[in-house]
PAGURO-681590 format. One record per residue (C-alpha): residue number from 1; residue in one letter; x, y, z. Coordinates in pm, whole numbers, plus 32768, in hexadecimal, padded with zeros to 4 digits. Last residue first. Layout:
BEGIN
> n, res, xx, yy, zz
> NUM, A, X, Y, Z
...
This chain:
BEGIN
> n, res, xx, yy, zz
> 512, S, 7502, BD16, 3293
> 511, K, 7612, BC35, 332A
> 510, G, 777A, BCA2, 335B
> 509, P, 776F, BC82, 34D2
> 508, G, 7651, BBC0, 3560
> 507, R, 74F1, BC53, 3581
> 506, P, 7462, BC77, 36D7
> 505, A, 731B, BBB8, 3711
> 504, Q, 71E3, BC76, 36B8
> 503, R, 70E7, BCCE, 37C8
> 502, N, 6FAC, BC1A, 3851
> 501, G, 707D, BAEC, 38AB
> 500, P, 7094, BB1E, 3A16
> 499, L, 71E6, BB0C, 3AC4
> 498, R, 7232, B9BC, 3B66
> 497, I, 72C9, B9D0, 3CC8
> 496, V, 73B3, B8EA, 3D84
> 495, I, 740C, B93A, 3EF3
> 494, F, 755D, B952, 3F95
> 493, H, 758F, B992, 410B
> 492, S, 762A, BA92, 41F3
> 491, T, 761E, BAB5, 4369
> 490, K, 7669, BBDE, 444E
> 489, G, 7517, BC85, 4425
> 488, Q, 748C, BC23, 42D2
> 487, A, 7581, BC0D, 41B8
> 486, L, 7519, BB95, 4061
> 485, L, 75E4, BAF7, 3F4A
> 484, I, 7522, BAC6, 3E00
> 483, P, 754F, B9A1, 3D18
> 482, I, 749A, B9B2, 3BC9
> 481, P, 73C7, B894, 3B45
> 480, T, 7357, B8E1, 39E0
> 479, R, 71F5, B945, 3983
> 478, T, 7274, BA8D, 38FC
> 477, P, 73E0, BAE7, 38A5
> 476, L, 749A, BBEE, 3960
> 475, S, 74F6, BD44, 38D4
> 474, A, 73D6, BE04, 397F
> 473, V, 743C, BD71, 3AC9
> 472, L, 7599, BDE8, 3AA0
> 471, R, 7536, BF52, 3A43
> 470, K, 7450, BF67, 3B68
> 469, L, 7554, BEDE, 3C5F
> 468, Q, 7655, BFD1, 3BDC
> 467, E, 7564, C0F4, 3C19
> 466, P, 750B, C073, 3D74
> 465, S, 767E, C07C, 3DD0
> 464, R, 77AA, BFA1, 3E21
> 463, I, 772E, BE3D, 3DD3
> 462, G, 7832, BD27, 3DB4
> 461, I, 77FC, BC3F, 3C85
> 460, Q, 77BC, BACF, 3CCC
> 459, N, 767A, BAD9, 3BFD
> 458, V, 7600, BBE4, 3CEB
> 457, Q, 76C6, BC2C, 3E1F
> 456, E, 76A0, BCE9, 3F6C
> 455, I, 7528, BD35, 3F77
> 454, I, 74E4, BDA9, 40D8
> 453, M, 73A5, BD52, 4186
> 452, G, 72DD, BE5F, 4247
> 451, P, 71AA, BE33, 4172
> 450, Q, 716B, BCCA, 410F
> 449, I, 71EA, BBDC, 3FFD
> 448, G, 7133, BA90, 4021
> 447, A, 7155, BA10, 3EB3
> 446, D, 6FEA, BA5D, 3E64
> 445, E, 7021, BBC3, 3EDB
> 444, A, 714E, BBEA, 3E00
> 443, A, 709F, BB5B, 3CC5
> 442, G, 6F61, BC30, 3CE3
> 441, A, 6E7C, BCEA, 3DCE
> 440, H, 6F2D, BE16, 3E4F
> 439, V, 7050, BE2E, 3F43
> 438, K, 70BB, BF6D, 3FF8
> 437, V, 71F6, BFE2, 40A2
> 436, V, 72F8, BEE0, 402E
> 435, E, 7458, BF4F, 4093
> 434, V, 7573, BF4F, 3F98
> 433, G, 76B6, BE8B, 3FA0
> 432, Q, 7822, BE92, 3FF6
> 431, D, 7913, BE98, 411B
> 430, V, 7831, BDEB, 421E
> 429, H, 78BC, BDCC, 437D
> 428, F, 7763, BDD6, 441F
> 427, K, 778D, BF15, 44E8
> 426, Q, 787E, BFC1, 4402
> 425, A, 77A3, BF85, 42C5
> 424, V, 766B, BFF4, 4386
> 423, S, 7712, C137, 4401
> 422, R, 7791, C17C, 42A1
> 421, P, 7632, C16A, 4210
> 420, L, 761A, C07F, 40E0
> 419, P, 7595, C140, 3FBA
> 418, R, 741C, C118, 3F7F
> 417, A, 733E, C005, 3EED
> 416, E, 71DD, BFF3, 3E6A
> 415, L, 7148, BEAA, 3DF4
> 414, N, 70A6, BE0C, 3CCB
> 413, L, 71CD, BD26, 3C7B
> 412, G, 719E, BD64, 3B06
> 411, P, 7196, BED4, 3B2D
> 410, I, 7270, BF5E, 3C4D
> 409, D, 71D5, C09E, 3CD8
> 408, L, 72D5, C181, 3D84
> 407, A, 72C0, C1F7, 3EE6
> 406, H, 7342, C341, 3F46
> 405, H, 72D3, C31C, 40B1
> 404, P, 71DB, C206, 40F6
> 403, V, 71FC, C1AE, 426C
> 402, A, 721A, C040, 42A7
> 401, P, 721D, BFE2, 4415
> 400, R, 7346, BF05, 4463
> 399, T, 72F6, BD9D, 44C3
> 398, S, 735B, BD59, 462A
> 397, A, 74C6, BD2A, 4689
> 396, M, 7531, BBC7, 46E0
> 395, G, 757F, BB8E, 4851
> 394, G, 7686, BC12, 493C
> 393, E, 77E9, BBA4, 496F
> 392, P, 78A3, BB1B, 484E
> 391, P, 78D4, B9A3, 4839
> 390, A, 7A35, B92F, 489D
> 389, P, 7B1E, B903, 4777
> 388, L, 7B44, B7AC, 46CB
> 387, A, 7CB9, B760, 46BC
> 386, R, 7D65, B7AA, 456B
> 385, V, 7D84, B6E0, 4430
> 384, T, 7E92, B73D, 4333
> 383, V, 7DF6, B728, 41DF
> 382, P, 7E99, B6A8, 4099
> 381, V, 7DB7, B6D7, 3F6B
> 380, Q, 7D85, B5D9, 3E52
> 379, E, 7CB3, B65F, 3D30
> 378, A, 7BA6, B5DD, 3C49
> 377, E, 7AFC, B6D9, 3B60
> 376, G, 797F, B712, 3B6E
> 375, K, 799A, B878, 3BED
> 374, H, 7A86, B7F4, 3CF5
> 373, L, 7A4B, B68E, 3D3B
> 372, I, 7B0A, B633, 3E77
> 371, G, 7BFA, B524, 3EFD
> 370, V, 7C86, B57B, 4050
> 369, T, 7DE5, B508, 40A9
> 368, V, 7E38, B515, 421C
> 367, T, 7F3C, B5D4, 42E5
> 366, Q, 7F34, B574, 4456
> 365, G, 7F45, B68B, 4553
> 364, P, 7E12, B61E, 460E
> 363, Q, 7DEA, B4A5, 45FB
> 362, T, 7CD5, B441, 450F
> 361, S, 7BAA, B388, 45B1
> 360, G, 7AC8, B4C1, 458C
> 359, V, 7B1C, B4E1, 441A
> 358, L, 7AB9, B38A, 43B3
> 357, L, 797F, B37A, 448C
> 356, P, 7924, B4E2, 442F
> 355, L, 793B, B488, 42BA
> 354, Q, 7863, B34C, 42AE
> 353, G, 771A, B3EC, 42F5
> 352, V, 774D, B4E7, 41E0
> 351, N, 7722, B3E3, 40D0
> 350, Y, 77EB, B2FA, 3FF1
> 349, V, 7949, B34A, 407B
> 348, P, 7A48, B250, 3FF2
> 347, K, 7B7C, B207, 40C5
> 346, G, 7CD1, B272, 4035
> 345, Q, 7D1C, B363, 414F
> 344, Y, 7BC6, B403, 411E
> 343, T, 7B12, B3D2, 3FCF
> 342, V, 79EB, B478, 3F18
> 341, I, 79E8, B5D1, 3FAD
> 340, V, 7910, B6B1, 3EC4
> 339, D, 797F, B81F, 3E96
> 338, G, 7862, B911, 3E83
> 337, P, 78D9, B9E9, 3F9F
> 336, H, 7A56, B9FC, 3F8F
> 335, L, 7B7F, B92D, 4000
> 334, G, 7CD2, B9D1, 3FE7
> 333, A, 7D9D, B918, 40E4
> 332, R, 7DA1, BA3C, 41D3
> 331, A, 7C27, BA4C, 41BE
> 330, A, 7C06, B8DD, 420C
> 329, P, 7CF4, B8EE, 4331
> 328, S, 7C21, BA12, 43BB
> 327, G, 7C7C, BB86, 439E
> 326, P, 7B22, BBE5, 4322
> 325, V, 7A2D, BACE, 4350
> 324, V, 79CC, BA39, 41FB
> 323, S, 7865, BA22, 418E
> 322, A, 7778, B940, 40CD
> 321, V, 7879, B835, 4073
> 320, L, 77C2, B714, 3FC9
> 319, A, 7808, B5C1, 405C
> 318, G, 782A, B4A3, 3F5F
> 317, V, 773F, B3F0, 3E6F
> 316, P, 762B, B44E, 3D7A
> 315, E, 76E3, B3C1, 3C44
> 314, K, 7768, B46A, 3B0C
> 313, I, 77A5, B5BB, 3B96
> 312, H, 7747, B6F0, 3ACD
> 311, L, 76FD, B7C3, 3C01
> 310, A, 7591, B7F0, 3BA0
> 309, E, 756C, B682, 3B3E
> 308, A, 7608, B619, 3C85
> 307, M, 751E, B705, 3D41
> 306, D, 73EC, B670, 3C98
> 305, P, 7461, B50C, 3CEF
> 304, T, 749A, B580, 3E55
> 303, V, 75F0, B5BF, 3EE1
> 302, N, 75E5, B5B3, 405A
> 301, Q, 7651, B6D8, 412F
> 300, V, 778C, B765, 41C1
> 299, E, 780A, B87B, 42B3
> 298, V, 7980, B895, 42B6
> 297, G, 7A88, B8D9, 43B9
> 296, L, 7B67, B7A5, 439B
> 295, Y, 7B77, B722, 4501
> 294, G, 7C02, B5E9, 459B
> 293, F, 7B80, B59F, 46FB
> 292, Q, 7C37, B5AB, 4847
> 291, I, 7BFA, B4FF, 4990
> 290, P, 7CD2, B59F, 4A99
> 289, R, 7DBC, B4B2, 4B4C
> 288, H, 7D6F, B435, 4CAE
> 287, A, 7E2F, B2F1, 4C71
> 286, R, 7CF5, B227, 4CC7
> 285, L, 7C22, B310, 4BFA
> 284, D, 7D05, B300, 4ACF
> 283, D, 7D1B, B182, 4AD8
> 282, V, 7B9D, B169, 4AF9
> 281, V, 7B6A, B24F, 49C5
> 280, K, 7C3F, B169, 48EC
> 279, M, 7B8E, B049, 498E
> 278, V, 7A33, B0C0, 492F
> 277, T, 7A91, B102, 47BE
> 276, N, 7B2B, AFA7, 4795
> 275, I, 79FE, AF1B, 4850
> 274, P, 790E, AF8A, 474E
> 273, I, 77E7, B051, 47DB
> 272, S, 76A2, AF8D, 47C7
> 271, F, 755D, AFD2, 4714
> 270, S, 7421, AF00, 471A
> 269, L, 7311, AEFC, 4613
> 268, G, 7202, ADE9, 462C
> 267, M, 70EB, AEA7, 46E3
> 266, Y, 7168, AEA2, 4849
> 265, G, 7097, AF71, 4938
> 264, G, 703D, B0E6, 495B
> 263, S, 6F28, B0CD, 485F
> 262, S, 6FBB, B188, 473F
> 261, T, 7108, B0E8, 4750
> 260, Y, 7268, B0E8, 46CD
> 259, I, 7347, B05E, 47DE
> 258, Q, 7464, B0D4, 48A8
> 257, D, 75C2, B08D, 493A
> 256, N, 762F, AF1D, 495E
> 255, I, 77A8, AF13, 4980
> 254, G, 7873, AE72, 4870
> 253, V, 7957, AD58, 47FB
> 252, V, 797D, ACA7, 4950
> 251, Q, 7A1D, AB58, 4913
> 250, G, 7972, AA05, 4962
> 249, W, 79ED, A96C, 481C
> 248, M, 788A, A97A, 4791
> 247, N, 7884, AAF7, 47A5
> 246, F, 7817, ABAA, 48E3
> 245, L, 7761, ACF3, 490D
> 244, P, 779C, AD75, 4A70
> 243, G, 76AF, AE46, 4B45
> 242, G, 76B7, AFBD, 4B45
> 241, S, 7549, AFEC, 4AFC
> 240, N, 7485, AEA6, 4B2B
> 239, G, 73A9, AF55, 4C31
> 238, P, 72B4, AFDD, 4B34
> 237, N, 7288, AECC, 4A26
> 236, I, 7368, AE05, 493E
> 235, P, 7306, ACDE, 4867
> 234, V, 7429, AC8E, 4781
> 233, D, 73C3, ACF3, 4623
> 232, S, 7511, ADA4, 45E6
> 231, Q, 759A, AEF3, 4586
> 230, I, 770F, AF32, 45E5
> 229, F, 773C, B0AB, 4601
> 228, P, 7855, B170, 456B
> 227, I, 7852, B280, 467E
> 226, Y, 78BF, B3E5, 4635
> 225, E, 776D, B461, 45A5
> 224, D, 76A4, B403, 46D9
> 223, D, 755F, B4CA, 46BC
> 222, P, 7522, B476, 454F
> 221, L, 7586, B308, 4550
> 220, P, 76A5, B27B, 4486
> 219, R, 76B4, B102, 4445
> 218, N, 780E, B075, 4423
> 217, I, 7791, AF15, 441C
> 216, A, 7640, AE80, 43B7
> 215, S, 7548, AD6B, 4431
> 214, V, 763E, ACA7, 4505
> 213, V, 757A, AB79, 458E
> 212, G, 74A0, AB29, 46BC
> 211, Q, 74A5, AAB8, 4822
> 210, T, 7415, AB10, 4974
> 209, V, 7491, AAC1, 4AD5
> 208, T, 73F7, AB58, 4C11
> 207, N, 74DB, AB76, 4D3B
> 206, F, 73F5, AC56, 4E0A
> 205, F, 728C, ACA1, 4DA7
> 204, G, 7288, AE18, 4DEF
> 203, F, 71CE, AE83, 4CBA
> 202, P, 72E2, ADE6, 4BED
> 201, A, 7406, AD81, 4CD3
> 200, G, 752F, AD1A, 4BF5
> 199, V, 75CE, AC13, 4B17
> 198, A, 75D9, AC2D, 49A3
> 197, L, 7640, AB14, 48B4
> 196, L, 76A5, AB38, 4748
> 195, W, 76A1, AA56, 4618
> 194, Q, 7742, AACC, 44D9
> 193, G, 7666, AB33, 43B5
> 192, V, 7716, AC72, 435C
> 191, E, 788A, AC62, 43B4
> 190, L, 794F, ACC0, 44E2
> 189, H, 7AC7, ACBE, 44C8
> 188, N, 7AE9, AE2F, 4512
> 187, S, 7A38, ADF0, 4660
> 186, N, 7B6E, AD4E, 46EA
> 185, G, 7B3C, AC8A, 482E
> 184, I, 7B63, ACE4, 49A3
> 183, P, 7B53, ABC6, 4A94
> 182, A, 7A5D, ABF1, 4BB4
> 181, T, 7AE2, ABF6, 4D12
> 180, P, 7AA2, AB30, 4E50
> 179, L, 7AFB, AC03, 4F87
> 178, N, 7C34, ABB7, 504E
> 177, S, 7C15, AD08, 5105
> 176, A, 7B0B, ADF6, 517C
> 175, G, 7AE1, AF69, 51D6
> 174, I, 7A21, AFD9, 50A9
> 173, K, 7A89, B0AD, 4F82
> 172, L, 79B8, B12E, 4E58
> 171, L, 7A0F, B181, 4CF4
> 170, A, 7905, B228, 4C14
> 169, T, 78B4, B222, 4AA2
> 168, D, 77B8, B2EF, 49DF
> 167, Y, 78B8, B345, 48D4
> 166, R, 7852, B4B4, 48C5
> 165, V, 77FA, B4B6, 4A38
> 164, S, 794C, B42C, 4AA7
> 163, L, 797A, B3B2, 4C06
> 162, G, 7A72, B3AE, 4D1E
> 161, V, 7ADB, B2EE, 4E4F
> 160, I, 7979, B2E7, 4ED4
> 159, R, 795D, B25B, 5030
> 158, A, 78BF, B11B, 5094
> 157, R, 781A, B09B, 51D6
> 156, Y, 7826, AF27, 51E4
> 155, A, 771E, AE0D, 51E8
> 154, K, 775F, AC99, 520D
> 153, H, 7640, ABD5, 516B
> 152, N, 772B, AAC1, 50E4
> 151, T, 76D0, AB4A, 4F89
> 150, L, 7768, AC90, 4FED
> 149, T, 76B0, ADD0, 5054
> 148, V, 773B, AF29, 5013
> 147, V, 769E, B04C, 50CA
> 146, I, 76BF, B1B1, 5057
> 145, H, 7658, B2DE, 5126
> 144, R, 7657, B44E, 50B2
> 143, A, 7608, B403, 4F49
> 142, G, 7630, B515, 4E47
> 141, R, 76A1, B422, 4D31
> 140, V, 768C, B2BC, 4DB4
> 139, V, 75C1, B1FE, 4CB4
> 138, H, 75EA, B309, 4BA3
> 137, A, 775F, B2C5, 4BA3
> 136, A, 7739, B15A, 4B3B
> 135, T, 77F7, B054, 4C0A
> 134, V, 7955, AFE7, 4C49
> 133, I, 79CD, AF61, 4D9B
> 132, Y, 7B1C, AF78, 4E46
> 131, G, 7B34, AEA6, 4F81
> 130, N, 7C86, AE16, 4FC0
> 129, A, 7C43, ACE9, 4ED4
> 128, S, 7C36, ADC2, 4DA4
> 127, V, 7B2E, ADF7, 4C95
> 126, V, 79F5, ADAC, 4D62
> 125, F, 78B1, ADD1, 4CAB
> 124, G, 7786, AEC1, 4CAE
> 123, S, 7613, AEDB, 4CCF
> 122, G, 7504, AFDA, 4D11
> 121, L, 73FC, B045, 4E05
> 120, S, 7378, B195, 4E5A
> 119, Q, 7308, B241, 4F91
> 118, I, 728B, B3AA, 4F98
> 117, K, 726A, B467, 50E6
> 116, E, 7191, B59B, 50D0
> 115, H, 7210, B6E7, 514A
> 114, H, 716D, B80E, 51F2
> 113, P, 7201, B966, 51C1
> 112, H, 72C6, BA0F, 52D5
> 111, G, 7352, BB52, 525A
> 110, P, 71FF, BBFB, 5253
> 109, T, 7103, BB21, 52FC
> 108, S, 704D, BA05, 523E
> 107, P, 6ED8, B9E2, 5277
> 106, P, 6E5F, B8AF, 532F
> 105, F, 6DA1, B7C4, 5242
> 104, H, 6CAD, B6FD, 531C
> 103, Q, 6BFA, B843, 5373
> 102, F, 6B93, B852, 5200
> 101, F, 6A63, B76A, 5239
> 100, H, 69FC, B826, 5372
> 99, Y, 69A7, B963, 52AC
> 98, F, 68B2, B8AF, 51C5
> 97, P, 6786, B8DD, 52AD
> 96, S, 67D5, BA59, 52AB
> 95, N, 67D5, BB0F, 53F0
> 94, P, 6950, BB24, 53FC
> 93, P, 695D, BBD1, 52A9
> 92, F, 69BF, BB04, 5173
> 91, P, 6AF2, BB28, 5093
> 90, N, 6BDD, BA7A, 518C
> 89, H, 6D35, BACB, 510E
> 88, I, 6E2D, B9CD, 508D
> 87, K, 6FA1, BA0B, 5049
> 86, P, 701F, B90E, 4F4F
> 85, L, 70CE, B7DB, 4FDD
> 84, A, 7248, B7B8, 4FCC
> 83, K, 72C1, B662, 4F60
> 82, E, 739B, B58C, 5030
> 81, S, 7469, B462, 4FD5
> 80, T, 7485, B2F8, 5045
> 79, S, 753E, B1E9, 4F8B
> 78, S, 7513, B06F, 4F85
> 77, I, 760B, AFA5, 4EB2
> 76, N, 75EF, AE2B, 4E7C
> 75, V, 7731, AD70, 4E31
> 74, V, 77B0, AC80, 4D1F
> 73, S, 7902, ABD6, 4D65
> 72, P, 7844, AAA8, 4E04
> 71, G, 77B4, AA54, 4CA9
> 70, Y, 7911, AA14, 4C1B
> 69, R, 7942, A89D, 4C46
> 68, E, 77EC, A810, 4C84
> 67, I, 7745, A915, 4B95
> 66, I, 7832, A8C7, 4A7D
> 65, P, 781E, A753, 4AAC
> 64, T, 769E, A763, 4AAB
> 63, F, 7681, A812, 4959
> 62, D, 762E, A6E0, 4886
> 61, P, 7618, A737, 4713
> 60, L, 7506, A690, 4640
> 59, S, 7524, A54D, 4580
> 58, V, 73E0, A4D0, 44DA
> 57, L, 7383, A361, 44AE
> 56, P, 741B, A311, 4605
> 55, T, 750A, A1E8, 461A
> 54, G, 749B, A0E0, 470F
> 53, P, 732E, A0C7, 477E
> 52, H, 7391, A04F, 48D4
> 51, S, 7251, A021, 49AF
> 50, A, 7183, 9FE8, 4870
> 49, M, 7012, A053, 487A
> 48, A, 7040, A1B5, 47F1
> 47, P, 7138, A12A, 46EC
> 46, T, 7023, A042, 4667
> 45, Q, 7043, 9ED1, 46BD
> 44, S, 6FED, 9DCE, 45BB
> 43, Q, 6EFC, 9CB7, 461A
> 42, V, 6F6A, 9B5B, 459C
> 41, F, 6E51, 9A9E, 44FA
> 40, G, 6E14, 9926, 4508
> 39, P, 6D1D, 993C, 4625
> 38, T, 6C74, 9A8A, 4646
> 37, K, 6CCE, 9B3A, 4792
> 36, P, 6BB5, 9BB7, 4869
> 35, T, 6BA7, 9D38, 48A3
> 34, A, 6B97, 9D94, 4A18
> 33, E, 6D1B, 9D97, 4A3B
> 32, A, 6D40, 9E88, 4913
> 31, C, 6C31, 9F6E, 4989
> 30, G, 6CDB, 9F92, 4AE0
> 29, T, 6E2B, 9FDB, 4A44
> 28, I, 6D90, A0F0, 496C
> 27, I, 6CED, A197, 4A97
> 26, L, 6E23, A181, 4B72
> 25, S, 6F06, A215, 4A66
> 24, V, 6E1E, A33C, 4A2C
> 23, S, 6E18, A393, 4B9C
> 22, V, 6F98, A379, 4BBA
> 21, A, 6FCF, A461, 4A91
> 20, A, 6EE3, A562, 4B16
> 19, C, 6F8E, A567, 4C69
> 18, S, 70E0, A596, 4BC7
> 17, F, 7077, A6B2, 4AE8
> 16, I, 6FDD, A772, 4C09
> 15, G, 710D, A736, 4CD8
> 14, R, 71E7, A7EB, 4BDA
> 13, H, 7135, A92F, 4C1D
> 12, R, 70A6, A9D5, 4AEA
> 11, P, 7158, AB08, 4A63
> 10, F, 7072, AC37, 4A88
> 9, S, 7011, ACCD, 4938
> 8, T, 6E9E, AC80, 4964
> 7, R, 6E88, AD7F, 4A7B
> 6, S, 6D25, ADEC, 4A56
> 5, P, 6CA6, AC82, 4A91
> 4, C, 6D34, AC74, 4BF3
> 3, C, 6D4B, AB06, 4C58
> 2, K, 6D1B, AAA0, 4DC0
> 1, M, 6DFB, A995, 4E50
């Protein structure tokens, strides 16, 4: 069996370990027989020489009962999809020596583009004896043909009952009965440090078993904000996707979904979707119910130490509200930009990654209590959650060209601003602010403010005109973090700015 040095993350075949153990045992035994025994001395046997060493010095988990009992419930999934090839024209004339190289790529005709077949491998597991199978949505999404192969090598054509892209979960059905099933566990009972077992087909090597421990729970990822991932150090590679993650009781506690890698292979960080999240989706798919997500209608960002100081918050925790969608549940409940969400239904919110997980899993129509810090004061706000609306058609608008009409210079910020045009306010649903038309070297430029941005708030005070902005900036202290709310396109975010110290700080009332 050849060894590929570039694929060091491949799990070794058990036969390799067995053969090595036999070879070592024969060598040691041969040496023992050739060595003469000294009279009067009893030679002690080492554990390697003893046929029955007794109790091992180190106890490790034995996974064989799990594989023997529930291994047959794991399946291999092969899917075939088509990808349209770009239209290719031969750039060389017929008399060119390079002309024949491009003859291997026939040009596409209008309305009949050429397609390339793409085959992918994944894993899954049987959840009901009559042929329902769970896998990851990205394994079968867009597939025209899906084949499910059992451990007894029987293959079946499968159809997609339904899938959820946001939860990356799919439910398949094959025409079979009396299938072995995998028991479903409770992922809420997982704790960091517990042993886990993954079964799947990494790189096409069917029925591969790997093990590790829980590294973290409820781990949010940027592109999958509604999934509270299980992070582990279980070796997972392409082909493991959709396969089960077992606990030590032989129960499925997650489905293997993705890895963090810079090389394309396993690097120690694996992420699995909790089975409680998966089965909630599966139940909806099987009943043909729409999958709904809770919705507040806010854009949030993390609270940095500078931002916490600027907002007069003791600790840099929570989710800072940067914008509130008009007419959304958050708007109706009275949330405002600058509020910091610190709890949701009694659960602490330490950073922005936790909030989508909590809100998304809330049943639409349910009223929850949101704990906020409003201008540094703690409040409890009841919010009735709605269903997440469908994304609007069309992409984000491009940056607006800044045309300096009636611009006013703002000392301290070193920029020029003009009143907000009505067309811009209506287009981007902004009801306050001024538009930046020019930025000079200084504090604003250092903080990343650019022409075309809208300054909505400064120090949690709404901006209505360039004149108001000028007066407000002139009254602010120097070298102190000041929160500024900016809008760019359809998104808003807070930044922290420190005004230069080459001017006097404002005097307090009653002081000379």
